[in-house]
Backbone atoms as SQL, in Angstrom:
CREATE TABLE atoms (id INTEGER PRIMARY KEY, chain TEXT, resi INTEGER, resn TEXT, atom TEXT, x REAL, y REAL, z REAL);
INSERT INTO atoms VALUES
  (1, 'A', 1, 'MET', 'N', 74.133, 42.147, 140.501),
  (2, 'A', 1, 'MET', 'CA', 74.778, 43.381, 140.937),
  (3, 'A', 1, 'MET', 'C', 76.057, 43.037, 141.693),
  (4, 'A', 2, 'SER', 'N', 77.121, 43.753, 141.417),
  (5, 'A', 2, 'SER', 'CA', 78.416, 43.512, 142.051),
  (6, 'A', 2, 'SER', 'C', 78.409, 43.983, 143.494),
  (7, 'A', 3, 'GLN', 'N', 79.107, 43.241, 144.318),
  (8, 'A', 3, 'GLN', 'CA', 79.295, 43.641, 145.700),
  (9, 'A', 3, 'GLN', 'C', 80.490, 44.571, 145.776),
  (10, 'A', 4, 'LEU', 'N', 80.515, 45.401, 146.792),
  (11, 'A', 4, 'LEU', 'CA', 81.610, 46.344, 146.984),
  (12, 'A', 4, 'LEU', 'C', 82.882, 45.595, 147.347),
  (13, 'A', 5, 'ILE', 'N', 83.956, 45.900, 146.622),
  (14, 'A', 5, 'ILE', 'CA', 85.252, 45.278, 146.894),
  (15, 'A', 5, 'ILE', 'C', 86.110, 46.275, 147.669),
  (16, 'A', 6, 'LYS', 'N', 86.783, 45.782, 148.682),
  (17, 'A', 6, 'LYS', 'CA', 87.673, 46.607, 149.509),
  (18, 'A', 6, 'LYS', 'C', 89.105, 46.309, 149.081),
  (19, 'A', 7, 'ILE', 'N', 89.839, 47.334, 148.653),
  (20, 'A', 7, 'ILE', 'CA', 91.223, 47.189, 148.203),
  (21, 'A', 7, 'ILE', 'C', 92.155, 47.608, 149.339),
  (22, 'A', 8, 'THR', 'N', 93.075, 46.717, 149.703),
  (23, 'A', 8, 'THR', 'CA', 94.056, 47.013, 150.748),
  (24, 'A', 8, 'THR', 'C', 95.409, 46.438, 150.333),
  (25, 'A', 9, 'GLU', 'N', 96.444, 46.820, 151.064),
  (26, 'A', 9, 'GLU', 'CA', 97.765, 46.243, 150.819),
  (27, 'A', 9, 'GLU', 'C', 97.820, 44.832, 151.401),
  (28, 'A', 10, 'PHE', 'N', 98.531, 43.979, 150.690),
  (29, 'A', 10, 'PHE', 'CA', 98.758, 42.614, 151.142),
  (30, 'A', 10, 'PHE', 'C', 99.498, 42.623, 152.470),
  (31, 'A', 11, 'THR', 'N', 99.138, 41.683, 153.335),
  (32, 'A', 11, 'THR', 'CA', 99.881, 41.443, 154.568),
  (33, 'A', 11, 'THR', 'C', 100.271, 39.963, 154.606),
  (34, 'A', 12, 'ASP', 'N', 101.357, 39.671, 155.299),
  (35, 'A', 12, 'ASP', 'CA', 101.915, 38.318, 155.294),
  (36, 'A', 12, 'ASP', 'C', 100.940, 37.236, 155.751),
  (37, 'A', 13, 'ASP', 'N', 99.964, 37.584, 156.562),
  (38, 'A', 13, 'ASP', 'CA', 99.011, 36.571, 157.034),
  (39, 'A', 13, 'ASP', 'C', 98.031, 36.131, 155.934),
  (40, 'A', 14, 'GLN', 'N', 98.099, 36.761, 154.770),
  (41, 'A', 14, 'GLN', 'CA', 97.195, 36.433, 153.671),
  (42, 'A', 14, 'GLN', 'C', 97.848, 35.545, 152.604),
  (43, 'A', 15, 'ILE', 'N', 99.066, 35.093, 152.844),
  (44, 'A', 15, 'ILE', 'CA', 99.816, 34.358, 151.823),
  (45, 'A', 15, 'ILE', 'C', 99.097, 33.081, 151.374),
  (46, 'A', 16, 'ASP', 'N', 98.512, 32.342, 152.294),
  (47, 'A', 16, 'ASP', 'CA', 97.812, 31.114, 151.909),
  (48, 'A', 16, 'ASP', 'C', 96.580, 31.416, 151.054),
  (49, 'A', 17, 'LYS', 'N', 95.875, 32.480, 151.400),
  (50, 'A', 17, 'LYS', 'CA', 94.681, 32.857, 150.639),
  (51, 'A', 17, 'LYS', 'C', 95.052, 33.331, 149.235),
  (52, 'A', 18, 'VAL', 'N', 96.131, 34.101, 149.134),
  (53, 'A', 18, 'VAL', 'CA', 96.581, 34.566, 147.814),
  (54, 'A', 18, 'VAL', 'C', 97.051, 33.378, 146.973),
  (55, 'A', 19, 'SER', 'N', 97.814, 32.480, 147.569),
  (56, 'A', 19, 'SER', 'CA', 98.276, 31.293, 146.849),
  (57, 'A', 19, 'SER', 'C', 97.097, 30.474, 146.333),
  (58, 'A', 20, 'ALA', 'N', 96.086, 30.306, 147.155),
  (59, 'A', 20, 'ALA', 'CA', 94.896, 29.553, 146.741),
  (60, 'A', 20, 'ALA', 'C', 94.167, 30.257, 145.598),
  (61, 'A', 21, 'LEU', 'N', 94.067, 31.580, 145.678),
  (62, 'A', 21, 'LEU', 'CA', 93.431, 32.347, 144.601),
  (63, 'A', 21, 'LEU', 'C', 94.203, 32.182, 143.300),
  (64, 'A', 22, 'TRP', 'N', 95.525, 32.319, 143.359),
  (65, 'A', 22, 'TRP', 'CA', 96.344, 32.182, 142.154),
  (66, 'A', 22, 'TRP', 'C', 96.206, 30.789, 141.551),
  (67, 'A', 23, 'LYS', 'N', 96.161, 29.769, 142.393),
  (68, 'A', 23, 'LYS', 'CA', 95.979, 28.405, 141.887),
  (69, 'A', 23, 'LYS', 'C', 94.624, 28.265, 141.214),
  (70, 'A', 24, 'LYS', 'N', 93.596, 28.793, 141.826),
  (71, 'A', 24, 'LYS', 'CA', 92.247, 28.725, 141.258),
  (72, 'A', 24, 'LYS', 'C', 92.181, 29.440, 139.910),
  (73, 'A', 25, 'CYS', 'N', 92.935, 30.534, 139.787),
  (74, 'A', 25, 'CYS', 'CA', 92.932, 31.331, 138.559),
  (75, 'A', 25, 'CYS', 'C', 93.917, 30.820, 137.507),
  (76, 'A', 26, 'GLY', 'N', 94.694, 29.805, 137.847),
  (77, 'A', 26, 'GLY', 'CA', 95.657, 29.256, 136.902),
  (78, 'A', 26, 'GLY', 'C', 96.922, 30.073, 136.739),
  (79, 'A', 27, 'LEU', 'N', 97.266, 30.873, 137.739),
  (80, 'A', 27, 'LEU', 'CA', 98.468, 31.707, 137.657),
  (81, 'A', 27, 'LEU', 'C', 99.734, 30.988, 138.097),
  (82, 'A', 28, 'THR', 'N', 99.589, 29.895, 138.793),
  (83, 'A', 28, 'THR', 'CA', 100.779, 29.213, 139.310),
  (84, 'A', 28, 'THR', 'C', 101.306, 28.209, 138.285),
  (85, 'A', 29, 'ARG', 'N', 102.598, 28.002, 138.347),
  (86, 'A', 29, 'ARG', 'CA', 103.285, 27.003, 137.529),
  (87, 'A', 29, 'ARG', 'C', 104.166, 26.185, 138.451),
  (88, 'A', 30, 'ARG', 'N', 104.419, 24.944, 138.096),
  (89, 'A', 30, 'ARG', 'CA', 105.192, 24.080, 138.997),
  (90, 'A', 30, 'ARG', 'C', 106.598, 24.616, 139.248),
  (91, 'A', 31, 'TRP', 'N', 107.124, 25.410, 138.332),
  (92, 'A', 31, 'TRP', 'CA', 108.481, 25.949, 138.496),
  (93, 'A', 31, 'TRP', 'C', 108.480, 27.312, 139.203),
  (94, 'A', 32, 'ASN', 'N', 107.322, 27.857, 139.501),
  (95, 'A', 32, 'ASN', 'CA', 107.226, 29.124, 140.232),
  (96, 'A', 32, 'ASN', 'C', 106.563, 28.875, 141.575),
  (97, 'A', 33, 'ASN', 'N', 107.236, 29.246, 142.618),
  (98, 'A', 33, 'ASN', 'CA', 106.712, 29.113, 143.960),
  (99, 'A', 33, 'ASN', 'C', 106.014, 30.423, 144.337),
  (100, 'A', 34, 'PRO', 'N', 104.690, 30.389, 144.568),
  (101, 'A', 34, 'PRO', 'CA', 103.977, 31.634, 144.901),
  (102, 'A', 34, 'PRO', 'C', 104.557, 32.351, 146.118),
  (103, 'A', 35, 'GLU', 'N', 104.972, 31.594, 147.116),
  (104, 'A', 35, 'GLU', 'CA', 105.522, 32.208, 148.321),
  (105, 'A', 35, 'GLU', 'C', 106.805, 32.980, 148.013),
  (106, 'A', 36, 'LYS', 'N', 107.649, 32.445, 147.127),
  (107, 'A', 36, 'LYS', 'CA', 108.871, 33.146, 146.732),
  (108, 'A', 36, 'LYS', 'C', 108.542, 34.395, 145.915),
  (109, 'A', 37, 'ASP', 'N', 107.550, 34.299, 145.030),
  (110, 'A', 37, 'ASP', 'CA', 107.136, 35.466, 144.248),
  (111, 'A', 37, 'ASP', 'C', 106.630, 36.583, 145.159),
  (112, 'A', 38, 'ILE', 'N', 105.870, 36.193, 146.168),
  (113, 'A', 38, 'ILE', 'CA', 105.335, 37.179, 147.113),
  (114, 'A', 38, 'ILE', 'C', 106.461, 37.786, 147.944),
  (115, 'A', 39, 'ALA', 'N', 107.390, 36.969, 148.398),
  (116, 'A', 39, 'ALA', 'CA', 108.528, 37.485, 149.179),
  (117, 'A', 39, 'ALA', 'C', 109.352, 38.459, 148.351),
  (118, 'A', 40, 'CYS', 'N', 109.555, 38.139, 147.083),
  (119, 'A', 40, 'CYS', 'CA', 110.302, 39.027, 146.195),
  (120, 'A', 40, 'CYS', 'C', 109.577, 40.364, 146.053),
  (121, 'A', 41, 'LYS', 'N', 108.274, 40.321, 145.858),
  (122, 'A', 41, 'LYS', 'CA', 107.495, 41.557, 145.712),
  (123, 'A', 41, 'LYS', 'C', 107.537, 42.366, 147.001),
  (124, 'A', 42, 'ASN', 'N', 107.452, 41.705, 148.133),
  (125, 'A', 42, 'ASN', 'CA', 107.472, 42.419, 149.411),
  (126, 'A', 42, 'ASN', 'C', 108.799, 43.108, 149.675),
  (127, 'A', 43, 'SER', 'N', 109.879, 42.650, 149.037),
  (128, 'A', 43, 'SER', 'CA', 111.177, 43.300, 149.213),
  (129, 'A', 43, 'SER', 'C', 111.343, 44.489, 148.263),
  (130, 'A', 44, 'ASP', 'N', 110.446, 44.635, 147.303),
  (131, 'A', 44, 'ASP', 'CA', 110.482, 45.718, 146.322),
  (132, 'A', 44, 'ASP', 'C', 109.717, 46.916, 146.872),
  (133, 'A', 45, 'LYS', 'N', 110.409, 47.986, 147.147),
  (134, 'A', 45, 'LYS', 'CA', 109.770, 49.166, 147.729),
  (135, 'A', 45, 'LYS', 'C', 109.277, 50.159, 146.669),
  (136, 'A', 46, 'ASN', 'N', 109.427, 49.825, 145.390),
  (137, 'A', 46, 'ASN', 'CA', 108.996, 50.713, 144.312),
  (138, 'A', 46, 'ASN', 'C', 107.682, 50.257, 143.683),
  (139, 'A', 47, 'GLY', 'N', 106.863, 49.632, 144.435),
  (140, 'A', 47, 'GLY', 'CA', 105.592, 49.162, 143.923),
  (141, 'A', 47, 'GLY', 'C', 104.656, 48.827, 145.056),
  (142, 'A', 48, 'LYS', 'N', 103.594, 48.141, 144.710),
  (143, 'A', 48, 'LYS', 'CA', 102.594, 47.747, 145.703),
  (144, 'A', 48, 'LYS', 'C', 102.080, 46.358, 145.360),
  (145, 'A', 49, 'PHE', 'N', 101.618, 45.683, 146.366),
  (146, 'A', 49, 'PHE', 'CA', 100.940, 44.411, 146.227),
  (147, 'A', 49, 'PHE', 'C', 99.592, 44.593, 146.916),
  (148, 'A', 50, 'LEU', 'N', 98.548, 44.650, 146.116),
  (149, 'A', 50, 'LEU', 'CA', 97.213, 44.909, 146.639),
  (150, 'A', 50, 'LEU', 'C', 96.344, 43.665, 146.538),
  (151, 'A', 51, 'ILE', 'N', 95.417, 43.577, 147.461),
  (152, 'A', 51, 'ILE', 'CA', 94.423, 42.509, 147.415),
  (153, 'A', 51, 'ILE', 'C', 93.039, 43.135, 147.493),
  (154, 'A', 52, 'GLY', 'N', 92.067, 42.410, 146.989),
  (155, 'A', 52, 'GLY', 'CA', 90.675, 42.845, 147.054),
  (156, 'A', 52, 'GLY', 'C', 89.870, 41.845, 147.861),
  (157, 'A', 53, 'GLN', 'N', 89.047, 42.359, 148.738),
  (158, 'A', 53, 'GLN', 'CA', 88.224, 41.502, 149.584),
  (159, 'A', 53, 'GLN', 'C', 86.766, 41.936, 149.514),
  (160, 'A', 54, 'ILE', 'N', 85.902, 40.947, 149.587),
  (161, 'A', 54, 'ILE', 'CA', 84.467, 41.178, 149.731),
  (162, 'A', 54, 'ILE', 'C', 84.052, 40.474, 151.013),
  (163, 'A', 55, 'ASP', 'N', 83.559, 41.236, 151.954),
  (164, 'A', 55, 'ASP', 'CA', 83.158, 40.663, 153.250),
  (165, 'A', 55, 'ASP', 'C', 84.254, 39.779, 153.834),
  (166, 'A', 56, 'GLU', 'N', 85.487, 40.272, 153.857),
  (167, 'A', 56, 'GLU', 'CA', 86.652, 39.582, 154.423),
  (168, 'A', 56, 'GLU', 'C', 87.116, 38.375, 153.606),
  (169, 'A', 57, 'LEU', 'N', 86.475, 38.073, 152.488),
  (170, 'A', 57, 'LEU', 'CA', 86.896, 36.977, 151.621),
  (171, 'A', 57, 'LEU', 'C', 87.826, 37.533, 150.545),
  (172, 'A', 58, 'LEU', 'N', 89.060, 37.012, 150.480),
  (173, 'A', 58, 'LEU', 'CA', 90.029, 37.488, 149.494),
  (174, 'A', 58, 'LEU', 'C', 89.612, 36.981, 148.115),
  (175, 'A', 59, 'VAL', 'N', 89.363, 37.911, 147.187),
  (176, 'A', 59, 'VAL', 'CA', 88.850, 37.532, 145.865),
  (177, 'A', 59, 'VAL', 'C', 89.692, 38.064, 144.714),
  (178, 'A', 60, 'ALA', 'N', 90.715, 38.878, 145.007),
  (179, 'A', 60, 'ALA', 'CA', 91.487, 39.482, 143.921),
  (180, 'A', 60, 'ALA', 'C', 92.867, 39.901, 144.411),
  (181, 'A', 61, 'SER', 'N', 93.801, 39.988, 143.449),
  (182, 'A', 61, 'SER', 'CA', 95.143, 40.479, 143.766),
  (183, 'A', 61, 'SER', 'C', 95.745, 41.166, 142.551),
  (184, 'A', 62, 'ILE', 'N', 96.711, 42.038, 142.819),
  (185, 'A', 62, 'ILE', 'CA', 97.470, 42.694, 141.764),
  (186, 'A', 62, 'ILE', 'C', 98.820, 43.131, 142.333),
  (187, 'A', 63, 'MET', 'N', 99.875, 42.865, 141.576),
  (188, 'A', 63, 'MET', 'CA', 101.207, 43.347, 141.921),
  (189, 'A', 63, 'MET', 'C', 101.558, 44.464, 140.954),
  (190, 'A', 64, 'ILE', 'N', 101.981, 45.586, 141.500),
  (191, 'A', 64, 'ILE', 'CA', 102.295, 46.774, 140.713),
  (192, 'A', 64, 'ILE', 'C', 103.768, 47.101, 140.919),
  (193, 'A', 65, 'ALA', 'N', 104.494, 47.263, 139.829),
  (194, 'A', 65, 'ALA', 'CA', 105.928, 47.550, 139.921),
  (195, 'A', 65, 'ALA', 'C', 106.261, 48.812, 139.135),
  (196, 'A', 66, 'TYR', 'N', 107.311, 49.484, 139.581),
  (197, 'A', 66, 'TYR', 'CA', 107.823, 50.666, 138.890),
  (198, 'A', 66, 'TYR', 'C', 109.333, 50.685, 139.061),
  (199, 'A', 67, 'ASP', 'N', 110.059, 50.736, 137.945),
  (200, 'A', 67, 'ASP', 'CA', 111.526, 50.683, 138.025),
  (201, 'A', 67, 'ASP', 'C', 112.181, 52.049, 137.827),
  (202, 'A', 68, 'GLY', 'N', 111.408, 53.110, 137.874),
  (203, 'A', 68, 'GLY', 'CA', 111.934, 54.451, 137.660),
  (204, 'A', 68, 'GLY', 'C', 111.725, 54.927, 136.237),
  (205, 'A', 69, 'HIS', 'N', 111.432, 54.014, 135.347),
  (206, 'A', 69, 'HIS', 'CA', 111.199, 54.340, 133.943),
  (207, 'A', 69, 'HIS', 'C', 109.920, 53.677, 133.431),
  (208, 'A', 70, 'ARG', 'N', 109.743, 52.416, 133.766),
  (209, 'A', 70, 'ARG', 'CA', 108.596, 51.647, 133.296),
  (210, 'A', 70, 'ARG', 'C', 107.820, 51.096, 134.485),
  (211, 'A', 71, 'SER', 'N', 106.560, 50.822, 134.215),
  (212, 'A', 71, 'SER', 'CA', 105.736, 50.161, 135.226),
  (213, 'A', 71, 'SER', 'C', 105.217, 48.856, 134.651),
  (214, 'A', 72, 'SER', 'N', 104.815, 47.989, 135.549),
  (215, 'A', 72, 'SER', 'CA', 104.239, 46.723, 135.113),
  (216, 'A', 72, 'SER', 'C', 103.215, 46.245, 136.123),
  (217, 'A', 73, 'VAL', 'N', 102.338, 45.401, 135.630),
  (218, 'A', 73, 'VAL', 'CA', 101.327, 44.761, 136.460),
  (219, 'A', 73, 'VAL', 'C', 101.541, 43.263, 136.344),
  (220, 'A', 74, 'ASN', 'N', 101.568, 42.592, 137.480),
  (221, 'A', 74, 'ASN', 'CA', 101.720, 41.146, 137.521),
  (222, 'A', 74, 'ASN', 'C', 100.695, 40.557, 138.475),
  (223, 'A', 75, 'CYS', 'N', 100.431, 39.305, 138.269),
  (224, 'A', 75, 'CYS', 'CA', 99.556, 38.539, 139.162),
  (225, 'A', 75, 'CYS', 'C', 98.211, 39.212, 139.392),
  (226, 'A', 76, 'LEU', 'N', 97.664, 39.736, 138.309),
  (227, 'A', 76, 'LEU', 'CA', 96.292, 40.254, 138.366),
  (228, 'A', 76, 'LEU', 'C', 95.376, 39.041, 138.359),
  (229, 'A', 77, 'ALA', 'N', 94.668, 38.845, 139.444),
  (230, 'A', 77, 'ALA', 'CA', 93.798, 37.686, 139.578),
  (231, 'A', 77, 'ALA', 'C', 92.478, 38.104, 140.200),
  (232, 'A', 78, 'VAL', 'N', 91.406, 37.545, 139.675),
  (233, 'A', 78, 'VAL', 'CA', 90.075, 37.719, 140.253),
  (234, 'A', 78, 'VAL', 'C', 89.440, 36.334, 140.304),
  (235, 'A', 79, 'ASP', 'N', 88.874, 36.010, 141.425),
  (236, 'A', 79, 'ASP', 'CA', 88.217, 34.715, 141.593),
  (237, 'A', 79, 'ASP', 'C', 87.297, 34.462, 140.397),
  (238, 'A', 80, 'SER', 'N', 87.454, 33.310, 139.780),
  (239, 'A', 80, 'SER', 'CA', 86.693, 32.995, 138.574),
  (240, 'A', 80, 'SER', 'C', 85.184, 32.945, 138.819),
  (241, 'A', 81, 'ASP', 'N', 84.774, 32.736, 140.052),
  (242, 'A', 81, 'ASP', 'CA', 83.347, 32.756, 140.371),
  (243, 'A', 81, 'ASP', 'C', 82.762, 34.166, 140.244),
  (244, 'A', 82, 'LEU', 'N', 83.626, 35.179, 140.202),
  (245, 'A', 82, 'LEU', 'CA', 83.188, 36.570, 140.123),
  (246, 'A', 82, 'LEU', 'C', 83.526, 37.201, 138.774),
  (247, 'A', 83, 'SER', 'N', 83.856, 36.374, 137.816),
  (248, 'A', 83, 'SER', 'CA', 84.227, 36.853, 136.485),
  (249, 'A', 83, 'SER', 'C', 83.129, 37.741, 135.895),
  (250, 'A', 84, 'GLY', 'N', 83.562, 38.836, 135.299),
  (251, 'A', 84, 'GLY', 'CA', 82.628, 39.748, 134.648),
  (252, 'A', 84, 'GLY', 'C', 82.016, 40.800, 135.559),
  (253, 'A', 85, 'ALA', 'N', 82.361, 40.776, 136.826),
  (254, 'A', 85, 'ALA', 'CA', 81.789, 41.732, 137.779),
  (255, 'A', 85, 'ALA', 'C', 82.508, 43.077, 137.766),
  (256, 'A', 86, 'GLY', 'N', 83.652, 43.170, 137.052),
  (257, 'A', 86, 'GLY', 'CA', 84.375, 44.436, 136.968),
  (258, 'A', 86, 'GLY', 'C', 85.464, 44.620, 137.999),
  (259, 'A', 87, 'TYR', 'N', 85.750, 43.596, 138.796),
  (260, 'A', 87, 'TYR', 'CA', 86.754, 43.733, 139.840),
  (261, 'A', 87, 'TYR', 'C', 88.170, 43.874, 139.279),
  (262, 'A', 88, 'GLY', 'N', 88.460, 43.199, 138.192),
  (263, 'A', 88, 'GLY', 'CA', 89.769, 43.351, 137.548),
  (264, 'A', 88, 'GLY', 'C', 89.979, 44.777, 137.081),
  (265, 'A', 89, 'LYS', 'N', 88.941, 45.347, 136.513),
  (266, 'A', 89, 'LYS', 'CA', 88.998, 46.741, 136.046),
  (267, 'A', 89, 'LYS', 'C', 89.239, 47.697, 137.218),
  (268, 'A', 90, 'ILE', 'N', 88.622, 47.420, 138.333),
  (269, 'A', 90, 'ILE', 'CA', 88.816, 48.251, 139.528),
  (270, 'A', 90, 'ILE', 'C', 90.275, 48.175, 139.997),
  (271, 'A', 91, 'LEU', 'N', 90.841, 46.971, 140.008),
  (272, 'A', 91, 'LEU', 'CA', 92.237, 46.817, 140.431),
  (273, 'A', 91, 'LEU', 'C', 93.192, 47.519, 139.483),
  (274, 'A', 92, 'VAL', 'N', 92.950, 47.419, 138.182),
  (275, 'A', 92, 'VAL', 'CA', 93.822, 48.087, 137.207),
  (276, 'A', 92, 'VAL', 'C', 93.701, 49.606, 137.361),
  (277, 'A', 93, 'ALA', 'N', 92.518, 50.104, 137.594),
  (278, 'A', 93, 'ALA', 'CA', 92.337, 51.549, 137.824),
  (279, 'A', 93, 'ALA', 'C', 93.090, 51.997, 139.073),
  (280, 'A', 94, 'GLU', 'N', 93.087, 51.162, 140.100),
  (281, 'A', 94, 'GLU', 'CA', 93.845, 51.470, 141.327),
  (282, 'A', 94, 'GLU', 'C', 95.347, 51.521, 141.009),
  (283, 'A', 95, 'ALA', 'N', 95.826, 50.573, 140.206),
  (284, 'A', 95, 'ALA', 'CA', 97.238, 50.557, 139.808),
  (285, 'A', 95, 'ALA', 'C', 97.581, 51.820, 139.031),
  (286, 'A', 96, 'GLU', 'N', 96.718, 52.201, 138.106),
  (287, 'A', 96, 'GLU', 'CA', 96.962, 53.425, 137.325),
  (288, 'A', 96, 'GLU', 'C', 97.078, 54.644, 138.235),
  (289, 'A', 97, 'GLN', 'N', 96.208, 54.753, 139.216),
  (290, 'A', 97, 'GLN', 'CA', 96.261, 55.894, 140.141),
  (291, 'A', 97, 'GLN', 'C', 97.543, 55.900, 140.954),
  (292, 'A', 98, 'LEU', 'N', 97.979, 54.731, 141.387),
  (293, 'A', 98, 'LEU', 'CA', 99.224, 54.643, 142.165),
  (294, 'A', 98, 'LEU', 'C', 100.434, 55.041, 141.308),
  (295, 'A', 99, 'LEU', 'N', 100.389, 54.688, 140.029),
  (296, 'A', 99, 'LEU', 'CA', 101.538, 54.956, 139.161),
  (297, 'A', 99, 'LEU', 'C', 101.561, 56.402, 138.641),
  (298, 'A', 100, 'LEU', 'N', 100.441, 57.093, 138.723),
  (299, 'A', 100, 'LEU', 'CA', 100.458, 58.500, 138.306),
  (300, 'A', 100, 'LEU', 'C', 101.289, 59.301, 139.268);
């Protein structure tokens, strides 16, 4: 049975945890610096950067962007130990609601 995931906005004190999650999920590349990607997203006021936590443990992330015409989702990550629990689906549903 899946545990309840709490979705909140990213805060700067979570950067190390998000970077570790992205590395675990294989989202990082040697030519992309996660900290720079996060800083870029934080300067974008037309979207959101959300994280998911279970009992204060960061287990998921999603970046949501909107340029006035199109939307996009980036850095959708769920801890691989929780694969199949439906947390990715929950994050995408949250993104859809924000973009409506």
